[in-house]
FIMARSE-276935 format. One record per residue: x, y, z of N, C-alpha, C in turn. Coordinates in steps of 0.05 Angstrom, whole numbers, padded with zeros to 5 digits, always signed. Layout:
N
XYZXYZXYZ/...
//
This chain:
407
-01887+00811+01999-01899+00809+02025-01883+00826+02045/-01896+00829+02069-01881+00843+02090-01864+00823+02106/-01842+00833+02116-01824+00816+02132-01839+00805+02156/-01858+00820+02167-01873+00811+02190-01889+00786+02184/-01895+00781+02159-01910+00757+02151-01893+00732+02151/-01866+00735+02152-01848+00712+02151-01846+00700+02179/-01841+00674+02179-01839+00659+02204-01811+00662+02215/-01805+00686+02226-01779+00692+02236-01780+00698+02266/-01758+00692+02280-01757+00696+02309-01758+00726+02315/-01766+00733+02339-01769+00761+02347-01743+00777+02344/-01720+00766+02353-01695+00781+02350-01689+00789+02321/-01695+00771+02302-01690+00778+02274-01711+00798+02264/-01736+00795+02272-01756+00815+02265-01748+00843+02275/-01738+00844+02299-01730+00870+02311-01706+00882+02295/-01687+00864+02287-01664+00874+02271-01673+00884+02244/-01691+00870+02231-01702+00878+02205-01715+00905+02207/-01732+00908+02228-01746+00933+02232-01726+00956+02237/-01705+00951+02253-01685+00971+02259-01670+00980+02233/-01667+00961+02215-01653+00967+02190-01671+00982+02170/-01697+00984+02176-01715+00999+02159-01728+00982+02137/-01724+00956+02138-01736+00939+02117-01766+00933+02124/-01783+00936+02105-01812+00931+02109-01822+00908+02091/-01818+00911+02065-01828+00892+02046-01805+00877+02032/-01810+00851+02026-01790+00835+02014-01788+00841+01984/-01765+00837+01973-01760+00839+01944-01769+00812+01931/-01772+00811+01905-01780+00786+01892-01762+00762+01899/-01736+00765+01899-01718+00743+01905-01722+00734+01934/-01726+00753+01952-01731+00746+01980-01758+00732+01984/-01778+00742+01970-01805+00730+01971-01804+00700+01964/-01789+00694+01943-01788+00667+01932-01768+00649+01946/-01746+00661+01957-01725+00644+01968-01727+00639+01998/-01737+00659+02013-01737+00656+02042-01755+00633+02052/-01780+00630+02042-01796+00608+02052-01784+00580+02048/-01775+00572+02024-01762+00546+02021-01736+00545+02037/-01722+00568+02040-01698+00568+02056-01703+00561+02085/-01726+00572+02095-01734+00566+02123-01742+00537+02126/-01750+00524+02104-01758+00496+02105-01733+00478+02103/-01710+00489+02099-01685+00473+02097-01680+00463+02069/-01694+00473+02048-01690+00464+02021-01664+00475+02009/-01651+00460+01992-01630+00471+01976-01642+00490+01956/-01626+00511+01949-01636+00532+01931-01616+00540+01910/-01625+00544+01886-01609+00557+01865-01624+00583+01858/-01613+00605+01867-01627+00631+01863-01612+00648+01843/-01626+00657+01823-01614+00674+01802-01628+00701+01801/-01613+00722+01807-01624+00749+01806-01601+00769+01802/-01608+00791+01789-01587+00812+01784-01578+00824+01810/-01556+00838+01809-01545+00851+01833-01564+00873+01843/-01563+00878+01869-01580+00899+01880-01609+00891+01885/-01615+00865+01885-01643+00856+01888-01648+00844+01915/-01629+00844+01933-01633+00835+01961-01626+00806+01965/-01607+00795+01949-01600+00767+01953-01588+00761+01980/-01574+00781+01992-01561+00776+02017-01581+00768+02039/-01602+00783+02042-01622+00776+02062-01636+00750+02054/-01638+00744+02029-01651+00720+02019-01638+00695+02030/-01612+00695+02034-01599+00672+02046-01592+00675+02075/-01587+00700+02084-01579+00704+02112-01602+00698+02131/-01626+00708+02125-01649+00704+02143-01655+00675+02148/-01658+00658+02127-01663+00629+02133-01640+00616+02149/-01615+00623+02142-01593+00611+02156-01592+00619+02185/-01596+00644+02191-01595+00654+02219-01619+00643+02235/-01643+00642+02222-01666+00632+02235-01662+00602+02243/-01649+00587+02226-01644+00559+02232-01626+00557+02257/-01606+00574+02258-01588+00574+02281-01603+00581+02307/-01620+00600+02306-01635+00609+02329-01655+00587+02339/-01666+00571+02320-01684+00550+02328-01669+00526+02339/-01645+00522+02330-01628+00500+02340-01611+00509+02363/-01616+00500+02387-01602+00509+02411-01575+00496+02415/-01566+00479+02396-01540+00466+02398-01518+00487+02398/-01500+00484+02417-01477+00503+02419-01452+00487+02412/-01435+00498+02396-01410+00486+02388-01390+00508+02381/-01365+00501+02383-01344+00520+02376-01340+00521+02345/-01350+00501+02331-01346+00500+02302-01368+00515+02288/-01362+00526+02265-01382+00541+02250-01405+00523+02241/-01429+00533+02242-01453+00518+02232-01462+00529+02205/-01454+00554+02199-01460+00566+02173-01435+00577+02161/-01430+00571+02135-01408+00583+02120-01419+00596+02095/-01412+00622+02091-01419+00637+02067-01394+00643+02052/-01392+00633+02027-01369+00638+02010-01375+00661+01991/-01356+00680+01990-01358+00704+01972-01334+00705+01954/-01337+00716+01930-01314+00718+01912-01293+00739+01918/-01301+00761+01931-01283+00783+01936-01283+00792+01965/-01262+00806+01973-01260+00817+02000-01283+00836+02005/-01288+00853+01985-01309+00873+01989-01336+00860+01995/-01343+00839+01980-01368+00826+01985-01368+00812+02013/-01345+00800+02020-01344+00787+02046-01348+00807+02069/-01335+00831+02066-01338+00852+02086-01367+00861+02087/-01380+00865+02064-01407+00875+02063-01426+00855+02076/-01424+00829+02068-01443+00809+02079-01438+00804+02108/-01412+00805+02116-01406+00802+02145-01418+00825+02161/-01418+00849+02150-01429+00872+02163-01460+00869+02166/-01473+00859+02145-01501+00854+02146-01508+00833+02167/-01491+00812+02168-01494+00791+02188-01493+00802+02216/-01473+00818+02222-01471+00830+02249-01495+00846+02257/-01506+00861+02238-01530+00876+02244-01554+00858+02251/-01556+00836+02236-01579+00819+02240-01577+00803+02266/-01553+00796+02275-01550+00780+02299-01545+00797+02324/-01547+00824+02321-01540+00842+02343-01557+00836+02368/-01582+00826+02365-01599+00821+02388-01600+00791+02395/-01579+00777+02386-01577+00748+02393-01550+00742+02404/-01546+00717+02411-01520+00708+02421-01503+00695+02400/-01512+00697+02375-01497+00685+02352-01472+00700+02347/-01451+00685+02340-01424+00697+02335-01417+00694+02306/-01405+00714+02295-01397+00713+02266-01369+00724+02263/-01356+00716+02241-01329+00726+02234-01327+00728+02204/-01312+00748+02195-01306+00750+02166-01277+00742+02162/-01273+00726+02141-01247+00714+02136-01240+00720+02107/-01220+00737+02102-01212+00744+02075-01183+00752+02074/-01171+00751+02050-01144+00758+02046-01139+00788+02048/-01114+00796+02052-01108+00824+02055-01111+00834+02083/-01120+00818+02101-01123+00825+02129-01106+00806+02145/-01098+00814+02170-01081+00797+02186-01094+00770+02193/-01078+00749+02195-01088+00723+02201-01094+00720+02231/-01079+00734+02248-01081+00730+02277-01109+00735+02288/-01121+00758+02281-01147+00764+02291-01168+00744+02282/-01166+00736+02256-01185+00716+02246-01181+00690+02260/-01156+00682+02264-01150+00657+02278-01161+00656+02306/-01157+00678+02321-01167+00680+02348-01197+00676+02350/-01212+00689+02332-01241+00687+02332-01250+00659+02324/-01237+00647+02304-01245+00620+02296-01240+00600+02319/-01218+00603+02333-01211+00584+02354-01228+00588+02379/-01237+00613+02384-01255+00618+02406-01283+00607+02401/-01290+00604+02376-01316+00592+02369-01334+00613+02355/-01345+00605+02332-01364+00622+02318-01387+00605+02307/-01409+00619+02301-01432+00605+02289-01432+00609+02259/-01424+00633+02250-01425+00640+02221-01398+00649+02212/-01388+00638+02190-01363+00647+02177-01370+00657+02149/-01363+00682+02144-01365+00694+02117-01337+00696+02106/-01331+00683+02084-01303+00680+02076-01300+00680+02046/-01276+00688+02037-01267+00683+02010-01254+00656+02009/-01256+00641+01987-01246+00614+01986-01216+00611+01993/-01200+00629+01981-01171+00627+01985-01163+00629+02014/-01173+00649+02028-01166+00653+02056-01177+00631+02074/-01201+00621+02068-01213+00599+02083-01195+00574+02080/-01185+00570+02056-01167+00547+02051-01141+00550+02069/-01131+00575+02071-01108+00579+02088-01114+00571+02117/-01137+00578+02127-01144+00570+02155-01149+00540+02157/-01159+00528+02136-01163+00499+02137-01136+00485+02138/-01116+00495+02123-01089+00483+02123-01076+00486+02151/-01082+00507+02165-01071+00512+02192-01088+00500+02214/-01109+00486+02205-01127+00472+02224-01140+00492+02244/-01146+00516+02234-01160+00536+02250-01190+00533+02249/-01200+00516+02231-01229+00514+02227-01236+00485+02222/-01259+00476+02233-01268+00449+02229-01298+00450+02221/-01305+00434+02201-01332+00435+02191-01350+00412+02200/-01342+00398+02221-01358+00374+02228-01387+00381+02237/-01391+00405+02246-01418+00413+02255-01432+00431+02235/-01421+00433+02211-01433+00451+02192-01461+00442+02183/-01480+00460+02182-01507+00453+02174-01516+00467+02148/-01505+00491+02143-01513+00507+02120-01489+00518+02105/-01488+00515+02079-01468+00527+02062-01482+00545+02042/-01471+00569+02039-01481+00589+02019-01459+00595+02000/-01464+00592+01974-01446+00600+01953-01458+00625+01940/-01447+00648+01947-01458+00673+01937-01442+00683+01913/-01455+00695+01894-01442+00704+01869-01425+00681+01857/-01438+00658+01855-01424+00634+01846-01412+00636+01819/-01425+00650+01800-01414+00653+01774-01388+00669+01775/-01387+00689+01792-01363+00705+01794-01340+00689+01807/-01346+00672+01826-01326+00655+01838-01313+00636+01818/-01330+00625+01800-01320+00608+01780-01303+00623+01759/-01312+00647+01752-01297+00664+01734-01269+00670+01745/-01267+00673+01771-01242+00680+01784-01225+00655+01789/-01234+00632+01781-01217+00608+01784-01219+00594+01811/-01240+00598+01826-01242+00587+01852-01254+00559+01853/-01262+00548+01830-01275+00522+01831-01259+00500+01845/-01232+00497+01840-01217+00477+01856-01218+00481+01886/-01216+00507+01894-01218+00513+01923-01246+00506+01934/-01267+00513+01919-01294+00507+01928-01298+00477+01931/-01288+00461+01912-01291+00432+01914-01276+00421+01938/-01252+00432+01943-01236+00423+01965-01250+00430+01992/-01261+00454+01993-01275+00462+02018-01300+00445+02023/-01315+00440+02002-01340+00424+02005-01333+00395+02012/-01311+00385+02002-01303+00357+02009-01299+00353+02038/-01293+00374+02053-01289+00373+02082-01315+00376+02098/-01337+00381+02084-01362+00387+02098-01380+00363+02099/-01399+00361+02118-01418+00339+02119-01435+00338+02094/-01441+00314+02085-01459+00311+02062-01487+00320+02068/-01496+00315+02092-01522+00324+02101-01521+00353+02110/-01529+00371+02092-01529+00399+02098-01548+00413+02078/-01554+00437+02085-01570+00454+02066-01550+00471+02050/-01553+00471+02024-01535+00487+02006-01552+00507+01990/-01546+00532+01994-01560+00553+01979-01540+00567+01960/-01546+00566+01934-01528+00577+01914-01542+00601+01901/-01529+00624+01901-01540+00648+01889-01521+00659+01869/-01532+00669+01847-01515+00677+01824-01531+00697+01808/-01516+00715+01794-01529+00734+01776-01536+00722+01749/-01521+00700+01742-01526+00686+01717-01524+00656+01723/-01536+00639+01707-01535+00610+01710-01523+00598+01685/-01497+00600+01680-01485+00587+01657-01484+00557+01662/-01476+00541+01642-01475+00512+01646-01457+00503+01669/-01435+00518+01674-01417+00511+01696-01431+00512+01723/-01449+00532+01726-01464+00535+01751-01484+00512+01754/-01497+00506+01732-01517+00483+01733-01503+00457+01741/-01479+00453+01730-01463+00429+01736-01456+00429+01766/-01448+00453+01776-01441+00455+01805-01465+00448+01822/-01489+00458+01815-01513+00452+01830-01519+00422+01830/-01516+00410+01807-01522+00381+01806-01503+00365+01823/-01478+00375+01825-01458+00360+01840-01461+00363+01870/-01469+00386+01879-01468+00391+01908-01495+00396+01921/-01516+00395+01906-01543+00400+01918-01562+00377+01914/-01582+00376+01931-01602+00355+01929-01630+00367+01923/-01641+00361+01900-01668+00370+01893-01672+00400+01900/-01655+00418+01888-01657+00446+01896-01682+00460+01884/-01692+00480+01898-01713+00497+01888-01699+00518+01870/-01708+00520+01845-01696+00538+01826-01713+00564+01824/-01699+00587+01827-01712+00613+01827-01698+00631+01808/-01712+00643+01789-01700+00662+01770-01715+00688+01771/-01702+00710+01776-01714+00736+01777-01701+00755+01757/-01714+00757+01733-01704+00777+01713-01674+00777+01711/-01662+00754+01704-01634+00750+01708-01616+00767+01690/-01625+00775+01666-01606+00788+01647-01611+00817+01642/-01629+00829+01657-01636+00856+01651-01632+00875+01674/-01619+00898+01669-01616+00918+01690-01643+00931+01696/-01646+00944+01719-01671+00958+01725-01678+00978+01703/-01704+00980+01696-01713+00997+01675-01709+01027+01681/-01706+01034+01707-01702+01062+01715-01674+01072+01709/-01656+01054+01701-01629+01063+01694-01630+01074+01665/-01620+01098+01662-01618+01111+01636-01592+01103+01623/-01593+01086+01603-01568+01076+01590-01562+01092+01564/-01537+01096+01559-01529+01110+01535-01500+01103+01527/-01496+01102+01501-01469+01097+01490-01459+01124+01479/-01434+01130+01484-01421+01155+01474-01397+01147+01457/-01400+01146+01431-01377+01141+01413-01357+01163+01416/-01331+01156+01417-01310+01176+01421-01283+01164+01412/-01266+01180+01400-01239+01171+01393-01224+01163+01419/-01208+01143+01418-01195+01133+01442-01179+01155+01457/-01166+01172+01442-01149+01192+01455-01165+01214+01468/-01191+01215+01464-01208+01236+01476-01226+01225+01499/-01222+01201+01506-01239+01189+01526-01238+01204+01553/-01214+01209+01563-01212+01223+01589-01223+01252+01586/-01217+01265+01564-01227+01292+01560-01258+01292+01560/-01270+01272+01547-01299+01270+01547-01310+01265+01576/-01296+01248+01590-01304+01242+01618-01304+01267+01635/-01284+01283+01632-01282+01308+01647-01305+01327+01639/-01311+01328+01613-01333+01345+01604-01359+01336+01615/-01363+01310+01617-01388+01299+01629-01391+01307+01658/-01369+01305+01673-01370+01312+01701-01377+01341+01705/-01367+01357+01686-01372+01386+01688-01401+01393+01680/-01411+01380+01659-01437+01387+01648-01461+01373+01661/-01457+01349+01670-01479+01333+01681-01482+01337+01711/-01505+01332+01721-01510+01335+01750-01500+01309+01764/-01474+01309+01770-01461+01286+01781-01459+01289+01811/-01474+01272+01826-01471+01271+01855-01447+01253+01862/-01448+01230+01852-01425+01212+01855-01424+01194+01831/-01399+01189+01821-01395+01175+01796-01376+01152+01801/-01384+01128+01791-01367+01105+01791-01357+01099+01763/-01330+01099+01760-01318+01096+01733-01304+01069+01732/-01310+01052+01712-01298+01026+01710-01278+01026+01687/-01254+01016+01692-01234+01012+01672-01228+00982+01670/-01215+00974+01648-01210+00946+01643-01185+00937+01659/-01165+00954+01662-01140+00946+01674-01133+00964+01697/-01115+00954+01714-01105+00969+01737-01089+00993+01727/-01074+00990+01706-01057+01012+01696-01075+01034+01685/-01097+01027+01671-01115+01047+01661-01129+01062+01684/-01136+01047+01706-01148+01060+01729-01130+01080+01741/-01104+01073+01743-01085+01092+01755-01082+01117+01737/-01082+01113+01711-01078+01136+01693-01103+01154+01694/-01127+01143+01693-01151+01159+01694-01153+01174+01721/-01146+01161+01742-01147+01174+01769-01127+01198+01769/-01104+01194+01759-01084+01215+01759-01093+01239+01742/-01106+01234+01719-01115+01255+01702-01139+01270+01715/-01156+01256+01729-01178+01270+01743-01167+01287+01766/-01147+01277+01780-01136+01293+01802-01123+01318+01791/-01110+01316+01768-01097+01340+01756-01119+01360+01748/-01143+01351+01743-01165+01369+01737-01180+01378+01762/-01168+01372+01786-01179+01380+01812-01206+01367+01818/-01209+01342+01809-01233+01326+01816-01227+01310+01841/-01245+01310+01860-01241+01293+01884-01246+01264+01876/-01225+01248+01874-01227+01221+01863-01211+01202+01880/-01220+01177+01882-01206+01155+01894-01205+01132+01875/-01188+01113+01880-01184+01090+01862-01182+01064+01878/-01193+01043+01867-01188+01017+01879-01184+00996+01857/-01164+00979+01862-01160+00955+01845-01143+00935+01860/-01136+00913+01848-01124+00891+01862-01097+00897+01874/-01083+00918+01865-01056+00923+01876-01057+00939+01903/-01081+00949+01910-01083+00965+01934-01085+00946+01958/-01073+00955+01981-01076+00940+02006-01105+00942+02015/-01113+00922+02031-01141+00921+02039-01150+00946+02054/-01133+00956+02071-01140+00980+02087-01144+01005+02069/-01128+01006+02047-01131+01028+02028-01156+01026+02012/-01164+01001+02005-01188+00997+01990-01212+01004+02007/-01212+00996+02032-01234+01002+02051-01236+01033+02054/-01213+01046+02057-01213+01075+02061-01224+01089+02036/-01217+01080+02013-01227+01092+01988-01257+01089+01986/-01267+01065+01991-01295+01060+01990-01311+01076+02010/-01300+01078+02034-01313+01093+02055-01314+01123+02048/-01291+01133+02037-01291+01161+02029-01311+01167+02007/-01314+01148+01989-01334+01151+01967-01362+01150+01978/-01366+01131+01997-01393+01128+02009-01401+01153+02024/-01382+01166+02038-01388+01190+02054-01388+01216+02038/-01381+01214+02012-01381+01238+01996-01355+01254+01996/-01334+01243+02009-01308+01256+02008-01297+01256+01980/-01301+01234+01966-01293+01231+01938-01318+01232+01920/-01317+01250+01900-01340+01252+01882-01340+01229+01861/-01316+01220+01855-01312+01199+01835-01296+01176+01846/-01304+01152+01840-01288+01128+01847-01281+01113+01821/-01255+01109+01816-01246+01094+01792-01239+01066+01802/-01249+01046+01787-01245+01018+01796-01243+01000+01772/-01230+00977+01777-01231+00955+01757-01255+00938+01765/-01258+00915+01752-01281+00898+01756-01284+00888+01785/-01263+00893+01801-01263+00884+01829-01287+00896+01844/-01297+00919+01835-01319+00932+01848-01345+00928+01834/-01346+00913+01812-01371+00910+01797-01392+00896+01813/-01384+00879+01831-01403+00865+01849-01396+00871+01878/-01417+00873+01893-01412+00876+01922-01409+00904+01931/-01407+00923+01913-01405+00951+01920-01433+00963+01924/-01441+00966+01949-01468+00974+01954-01467+01002+01967/-01467+01023+01950-01466+01050+01959-01491+01065+01949/-01506+01076+01968-01530+01091+01960-01522+01117+01947/-01539+01125+01928-01536+01152+01917-01516+01155+01894/-01506+01132+01883-01489+01135+01859-01506+01144+01836/-01501+01168+01826-01518+01179+01805-01509+01170+01777/-01483+01165+01774-01473+01157+01747-01453+01134+01749/-01457+01115+01731-01437+01094+01727-01426+01098+01699/-01400+01099+01696-01387+01103+01670-01369+01079+01664/-01375+01066+01642-01357+01046+01631-01336+01060+01614/-01314+01067+01627-01292+01080+01611-01282+01061+01590/-01280+01036+01598-01275+01014+01579-01299+00995+01578/-01306+00987+01554-01328+00968+01552-01320+00941+01564/-01336+00929+01581-01329+00903+01593-01328+00882+01572/-01310+00862+01576-01306+00841+01556-01329+00820+01557/-01342+00818+01581-01364+00798+01584-01390+00814+01586/-01410+00807+01571-01436+00822+01572-01448+00822+01600/-01446+00799+01615-01457+00799+01642-01445+00820+01660/-01419+00826+01655-01406+00846+01672-01418+00874+01667/-01428+00878+01643-01441+00904+01638-01465+00907+01656/-01481+00886+01659-01505+00887+01676-01497+00891+01705/-01476+00877+01714-01467+00880+01741-01456+00908+01747/-01441+00919+01728-01430+00945+01732-01452+00967+01734/-01470+00967+01715-01489+00989+01715-01509+00986+01738/-01511+00962+01749-01528+00957+01772-01519+00971+01797/-01496+00984+01796-01486+00999+01820-01502+01025+01823/-01516+01034+01802-01532+01058+01805-01561+01049+01806/-01579+01069+01811-01608+01063+01814-01613+01043+01835/-01599+01045+01858-01604+01027+01880-01628+01037+01896/-01641+01018+01908-01664+01023+01926-01685+01040+01912/-01689+01036+01886-01711+01050+01872-01704+01077+01862/-01679+01087+01868-01671+01113+01858-01664+01112+01828/-01664+01134+01815-01656+01135+01787-01626+01135+01784/-01616+01132+01759-01588+01133+01755-01581+01132+01725/-01557+01140+01718-01548+01140+01690-01525+01121+01687/-01526+01105+01665-01504+01087+01658-01493+01095+01631/-01468+01104+01631-01455+01115+01607-01432+01097+01599/-01431+01090+01574-01409+01074+01563-01395+01089+01541/-01369+01093+01544-01352+01105+01524-01343+01084+01504/-01348+01087+01479-01342+01066+01459-01325+01078+01437/-01305+01062+01428-01289+01068+01405-01296+01048+01383/-01287+01053+01358-01294+01034+01337-01287+01005+01343/-01265+01001+01359-01257+00974+01365-01276+00960+01384/-01294+00974+01396-01313+00963+01416-01339+00952+01404/-01343+00956+01378-01369+00949+01367-01377+00920+01371/-01358+00902+01369-01364+00873+01373-01374+00868+01402/-01361+00881+01421-01369+00878+01449-01397+00890+01454/-01402+00912+01441-01429+00925+01444-01450+00907+01432/-01445+00895+01409-01465+00877+01397-01472+00854+01417/-01452+00843+01430-01457+00821+01449-01473+00831+01473/-01468+00855+01483-01483+00866+01505-01512+00870+01497/-01516+00882+01473-01544+00886+01464-01558+00860+01458/-01544+00840+01450-01556+00813+01445-01566+00802+01472/-01550+00805+01493-01558+00795+01519-01582+00811+01530/-01582+00837+01526-01604+00854+01537-01629+00850+01521/-01626+00845+01495-01650+00842+01478-01659+00868+01466/-01643+00889+01467-01651+00914+01455-01626+00931+01450/-01629+00951+01433-01607+00969+01426-01605+00991+01448/-01580+00999+01454-01575+01021+01473-01572+01047+01457/-01585+01067+01466-01584+01093+01452-01556+01104+01451/-01549+01115+01427-01523+01128+01423-01527+01159+01425/-01509+01172+01439-01511+01200+01443-01484+01214+01439/-01485+01240+01436-01461+01257+01436-01465+01279+01457/-01443+01288+01468-01444+01309+01489-01444+01336+01475/-01465+01353+01479-01466+01379+01466-01441+01396+01472/-01431+01409+01451-01409+01427+01454-01381+01414+01456/-01380+01388+01456-01354+01374+01458-01341+01372+01431/-01315+01378+01429-01301+01377+01404-01290+01348+01399/-01304+01334+01382-01295+01306+01376-01274+01304+01354/-01266+01327+01343-01249+01327+01319-01220+01334+01326/-01213+01335+01351-01185+01339+01359-01168+01317+01347/-01147+01323+01332-01131+01302+01319-01116+01285+01339/-01111+01261+01331-01096+01243+01349-01067+01252+01351/-01057+01256+01375-01029+01263+01378-01011+01240+01370/-00987+01246+01362-00969+01225+01352-00964+01203+01372/-00962+01211+01398-00956+01191+01419-00979+01171+01423/-01003+01179+01414-01027+01162+01419-01033+01144+01395/-01018+01148+01373-01023+01132+01349-01012+01104+01353/-01028+01083+01348-01018+01055+01352-00997+01047+01332/-00979+01030+01341-00958+01019+01324-00970+00998+01306/-00954+00990+01286-00964+00970+01267-00970+00943+01282/-00953+00937+01302-00957+00912+01317-00983+00913+01333/-00989+00937+01344-01014+00940+01359-01038+00937+01340/-01036+00950+01317-01058+00948+01297-01063+00919+01289/-01042+00904+01285-01045+00876+01278-01058+00860+01300/-01050+00866+01325-01062+00852+01348-01092+00859+01350/-01099+00884+01346-01127+00892+01348-01143+00879+01326/-01132+00877+01302-01146+00865+01280-01152+00835+01285/-01132+00822+01297-01136+00793+01304-01157+00790+01325/-01157+00808+01345-01177+00807+01366-01205+00812+01355/-01207+00832+01338-01233+00839+01326-01244+00815+01310/-01226+00802+01295-01235+00779+01279-01244+00756+01297/-01230+00752+01320-01238+00732+01339-01265+00738+01351/-01270+00763+01358-01296+00771+01369-01318+00767+01348/-01312+00774+01323-01332+00771+01302-01339+00742+01299/-01319+00724+01299-01325+00695+01297-01342+00685+01320/-01336+00695+01344-01352+00686+01368-01381+00697+01365/-01383+00721+01355-01410+00733+01352-01427+00717+01331/-01414+00709+01309-01428+00693+01289-01437+00666+01300/-01419+00654+01317-01426+00628+01329-01450+00631+01348/-01453+00654+01362-01475+00659+01380-01501+00661+01365/-01500+00673+01341-01524+00678+01326-01532+00653+01309/
//
């Protein structure tokens, strides 16, 4: 439907129009009407489908209809990462630009003083990561007595990151009578249990939860481990790469790949958990503006990174969880544009690939890069030790056992 068909106040309609939104996405179509009615919601949809507006518009509309003024927040949105908190807070500011509603983003890696001042002056909407919000709760900078709406965004990711105790502690301080909207890319049993515990008769919405957009061209490129970076460089040279997002499994691997790309004179930036928040923001902004052609990241950027025009996503390392594969490659083909998702695989990755294909329900095409020499022998420094081989064999057996149990 068109946004103009929704029962939204004029200031929100004007903000939506200014942002260039005309028609709702499937998750917005199904979630916004019950959200406006004050219903609890469990919404499941893949990344890049418009979940942010699906919960922000009902929450903000409720605040605009209720003329009650208070210094305490009436809406709290919990996000798993700083990047997501920054992104959702930015979207909130754009939507409330024509209103008197006040919002603040609360996340780690940024100074406490500015956040404290805004909280104590009074806000309507708080977008926060659980850990930093707990810090403010301990310092008595925030009070939830007037809270009306709680949003748990990317709930599965928050649980994966170990935030469940913090979430329970935060919710225990909130009024029982409230609207709770939970959004997630997957609904494992832990999320279902969370919904049963904290929601009342929620509306359940599922939008193609396990499949990436069909316009993404997926491919697997088998390659010896010692040639992965060389193959990546060859791809950047041969393919029409406007902007490329490269995912590694560890921070150390991200640093190594970034250094090798810089040595090849590739404009590249890197983000992972060891970077200060200002450096992460600068790297993302440089990538968004085209200053950096390549961004190397760990899973920290798999969700919440909303950059238009990413032409290629490369899994330098195969993700350990199949759901993360869907989240990663969802960074390309945004807003209906095409995109390529490339995964570099070694023989040790076959178990992980089987799990990904099991989740997707189809086989991913395997390719080779024309003209690339795959037969370069392994240098002595790259050959694994006996201890490493033993560890890899144990891990492979464990993955095989888990795969058999799934089937």
